[in-house]
C-alpha positions in Angstrom: 3.4 -14.7 5.3 1.0 -16.5 7.8 0.7 -13.4 9.4 0.0 -11.3 6.7 -2.5 -13.3 5.9 -4.5 -13.8 8.7 -4.1 -10.1 9.1 -6.3 -9.6 5.6 -8.6 -12.0 6.7 -9.3 -10.1 9.9 -10.0 -6.6 7.8 -11.7 -8.5 5.5 -14.1 -9.8 7.8 -13.8 -6.1 10.1 -14.8 -4.6 6.4 -17.9 -6.1 5.9 -19.2 -5.9 9.2 -18.6 -2.4 9.7 -21.0 -2.0 7.1 -23.5 -4.2 8.4 -23.2 -1.6 11.8 -23.3 1.5 9.6 -26.5 0.3 8.2 -27.7 -0.2 11.7 -26.4 3.4 12.7 -28.3 5.8 10.3 -31.9 4.4 11.1 -31.2 4.9 14.8 -29.4 8.2 15.1 -30.9 9.7 11.2 -27.7 11.2 10.1 -24.8 9.9 7.6 -23.5 13.4 8.4 -23.3 12.5 11.9 -21.7 9.0 11.0 -19.1 10.6 9.0 -17.9 12.8 11.8 -17.6 9.4 14.1 -15.9 7.4 11.9 -13.5 10.2 10.9 -12.5 10.8 14.3 -11.9 7.3 15.8 -9.8 6.4 12.6 -8.2 9.8 13.2 -7.8 8.6 16.9 -6.1 5.3 15.8 -4.1 6.9 12.6 -2.6 9.1 14.8 -1.7 6.1 17.6 -0.5 4.0 14.9 1.7 6.9 13.3 3.2 7.5 16.9 3.9 3.5 16.8 5.4 3.4 13.8 7.8 6.6 14.2 10.0 3.9 16.1 10.2 1.8 13.3 10.4 3.8 10.5 10.7 7.4 9.2 8.6 9.3 6.7 9.7 11.2 4.2 10.0 15.1 4.5 8.6 17.0 1.0 5.8 18.6 -0.3 5.4 16.4 -2.8 4.4 13.9 -0.1 2.6 16.1 1.5 0.4 17.0 -0.8 -0.2 13.6 -2.6 -1.9 12.4 1.7 -4.0 15.3 1.8 -5.0 14.9 -1.5 -5.7 10.9 -0.2 -7.7 12.1 3.0 -10.0 14.4 1.0 -10.6 11.9 -2.0 -11.6 9.0 1.4 -13.3 11.3 3.3 -15.7 12.3 0.2 -15.9 8.4 -0.8 -16.6 7.8 2.6 -19.2 10.0 3.2 -20.7 9.5 -0.5 -20.9 5.8 0.7 -22.8 6.5 3.8 -25.4 8.7 2.0 -25.8 6.1 -0.6 -26.9 3.3 2.8 -29.2 6.1 3.9 -31.5 6.1 0.8 -30.8 2.1 0.6 
């Protein structure tokens, strides 16, 4: 339980820090789209690495329902993150 609390607090701190760095990135590079692409590539690489590691410990369900749910989540997440970066640019 202690590890879960520490990981949760670490995630919260890093999420807050990411907002500050996102705000600094946009004036320097001038594009919320560029920030969206960079962040998605970085998260994609980390996700592939962690998915590969997790395959040793868990099995993922293989079904169309699971696949469609994962794609819907991915599309909505990318849209939400892009919208956030666009809003951050206008503030």
